[in-house]
N, C-alpha and C positions, 0 to 999 in steps of 0.2 A: 665398704669400710664400716666397721662397727667399733664404736667407742665404748670402752668399759670404764667403770668407776674404781678408783684406787683410794684407799684411806691410809694415811700415814700418821702414826702416833708420835708426837714431838716430845714426849716426856723424857727428860735427861739426855737430850741430843743437842749438838751444837747447830747453830743456824746454817753454817756452810754445809754440813752433812745433810741436813734436811733439804736445802736448796738444790744440791746436786741430784738427789733422788727425785725430787719434784720435776726438775728440768728434763731428766731422762724420760719420765712418763709423759710430760707435756709434748715433747718432740716426737715420741713414738719410737725411740731408739731401742726399746726393750722388745720390739716386735721383729720377727724374722723378715717381714715384708717392708722394712724401713727404707724409704727413699727420701733424700734431702729435699727434693723438689716438690714433695707432697706434704700436706699437713695431716698426718694420720695419728696424732697424739690422743691421749685419753683425758678424762676428767680426773682431777686430783683434789682430795679434801684432806687438809691437815688439821688434826685435832689436838687438843691440850697444848696449844702454842704458848700459853702462859707459864708452862712448867719447863721451859728450855733451860739448858745448862750453858753458862758462859765461863770459860776457864781463864785463869790469870786475872789481869787487870783490864780485860776487854770492855767491861761495862763503863770504865772511866776513860779509857784511852782511844777506843775505836770510834771512827767518824764515818758517816755516810756522806760521800762527796758527789756533787753534781756540778757540771760546768756548762755554761750556755754557749761556749766557744766565742764569746766576745771578750775583749780585754777587761780584766777585773771581774769576770763573770763566774768565779768559783764560789760555791756555797758548801760549807761544812756544817753538818749537824751531828752533835755527839749522840752515840747510840743510847746513852742513858735517857736523854730527852725524848728520843723517838719511842723507846719502850714505855715511857710514862704516858705520852700523849696518844699514840696509835701504834700498838705493838705489831699489828699485822703489816705495817709499812716496812719494817725491817726485813721481813721475809720476802715481801713483794719486790723490794729493791734488789736483794740478793739473787732471786730467781730471774728477774728481768735482765740483770747483767750477765747471767749464765746462758741465756737464750741467744741464738744468732740474731744479728741486727738486720732483719729483713721484714717483709710485709706480713709474715705469719706471727710475729711476736705479740701483737695486740690481741689476736684471736686466741693464741695459746694462753695468755695471761687471764683472759676471761673465763677459761676453764678451771682456774684455780680458786678454791675457796678455803679460807682460814678461819678456824674456830678457836676461840680462847678457851 
């Protein structure tokens, strides 16, 4: 198994469009030898993430939601605040939610690098 490096330019793209492209490369679904039981994904580097495009009122209305599965354990953080404090967290959250929830997720996320 040979891992290659992919570079994605995020200029004028939506977060979701970037995240789907990144998730495919991290899982290895772009390869003809893809098998769900193996982790054959590649390294991905996202550049120019500071120049993303958000359409409509997403900057004001969209929230990143996390639940601890305990009663009252829901946490909502507005996208505007996330992009101000740590912009890379928005893309990491989107990619993480698009990957399968199995033991490979943490190893796949380590192969992702985001540059502002």
